[in-house]
C-alpha positions in Angstrom: -1.3 -11.0 -12.5 0.5 -8.0 -14.0 2.9 -5.4 -12.7 0.1 -2.8 -13.0 -1.2 -3.3 -9.5 -0.8 -0.3 -7.2 -2.2 0.1 -3.7 -2.9 3.5 -2.1 -3.1 3.4 1.7 -2.6 5.6 4.8 0.7 4.7 6.3 0.0 7.0 9.2 -3.0 4.9 10.2 -1.9 2.2 12.6 -4.6 -0.2 11.5 -4.0 0.4 7.7 -0.3 0.3 8.0 -0.3 -2.9 10.0 -2.3 -4.7 7.4 -0.7 -3.2 4.3 2.8 -3.6 5.7 2.0 -7.3 6.0 0.9 -7.5 2.4 3.9 -5.4 1.2 6.4 -7.7 3.1 4.7 -10.8 1.6 4.8 -9.2 -1.9 8.4 -8.3 -1.6 9.4 -11.7 -0.1 7.7 -13.5 -3.0 8.7 -11.1 -5.8 5.1 -9.9 -6.5 5.1 -6.8 -8.7 2.7 -4.8 -6.5 3.4 -1.2 -5.6 2.3 0.1 -2.2 1.9 3.9 -2.1 1.5 6.0 1.0 -1.2 8.7 0.5 0.8 11.0 2.8 4.0 10.8 0.7 3.1 9.8 -2.9 1.5 11.9 -5.6 -2.3 11.8 -5.2 -2.7 13.6 -8.6 -2.1 10.3 -10.3 -5.0 8.8 -8.4 -7.4 11.7 -9.0 -8.2 11.8 -5.3 -8.0 14.5 -2.6 -6.1 13.6 0.6 -9.4 13.4 2.4 -10.9 11.1 -0.2 -7.8 8.9 -0.1 -7.9 8.6 3.7 -11.5 7.3 3.7 -10.8 3.8 2.3 -8.4 1.5 0.5 -7.8 2.1 -3.2 -6.2 -0.3 -5.7 -5.4 0.6 -9.3 -5.0 -2.3 -11.7 -4.6 -2.1 -15.4 -5.7 1.6 -15.3 -9.0 0.8 -13.4 -9.4 2.0 -9.8 -11.2 0.0 -7.2 -12.0 1.0 -3.6 -13.2 -0.7 -0.4 -13.9 -4.4 -0.6 -13.5 -4.6 -4.4 -10.0 -3.2 -3.9 -9.1 -5.8 -1.3 -10.4 -8.5 -3.7 -8.2 -7.3 -6.5 -5.2 -7.1 -4.2 -5.9 -10.6 -2.8 -6.3 -12.0 -6.3 -2.7 -10.9 -7.1 -1.4 -12.6 -4.0 -1.3 -16.4 -4.2 -1.5 -16.8 -0.4 -4.8 -14.8 -0.4 -6.5 -16.1 -3.6 -8.8 -18.2 -1.4 -9.9 -15.1 0.5 -10.6 -13.2 -2.7 -12.8 -16.1 -3.8 -14.6 -16.4 -0.5 -15.3 -12.7 -0.2 -16.5 -12.6 -3.9 -19.3 -15.0 -3.1 -22.6 -13.0 -3.5 -23.9 -13.2 0.1 -20.5 -12.7 1.7 -19.5 -10.0 -0.7 -22.6 -8.0 0.2 -22.1 -8.5 3.9 -18.4 -7.5 3.6 -19.1 -4.4 1.5 -21.8 -3.2 3.9 -19.6 -3.9 7.0 -16.6 -2.1 5.4 -18.6 0.8 4.0 -20.9 1.5 6.9 -18.8 0.4 9.9 -15.1 -0.3 9.4 -14.1 2.5 7.0 -16.0 5.2 8.8 -14.6 4.2 12.2 -11.0 4.1 10.9 -11.5 7.4 9.1 -12.9 9.1 12.2 -9.9 7.7 14.1 -7.7 9.2 11.4 -9.4 12.6 11.8 -8.8 12.5 15.6 -5.1 11.7 15.1 -4.7 14.4 12.6 -6.5 16.9 14.8 -4.5 15.9 17.8 -1.3 16.3 15.8 -2.3 19.7 14.5 -3.2 21.0 17.9 0.1 19.9 19.3 2.1 21.8 16.7 
């Protein structure tokens, strides 16, 4: 584990913020050197992502390498002792493929569409 782990997430998304706030609180409580960055408030230029790209999935940067989706979760979980077992489980070939397909084709698109509806509803109320 190094202090070079950064997590980019959408704090305006209720699902994303619920999960990441849990990880952030755990990391803070246990002194883990993981930085959690809100795509709505932190500089996306450092990530090389547009706001739309960043809103589509979870991103983790570790040792200057960027991961997204399930691989990003695995990198994050590997840095968190309480979740090492989950990283190992989801890294198993069959489960990894199933988790990636489920995240890429179901979960991430559904959460992203929900994000677009929230953003659209907010912009029409302004």
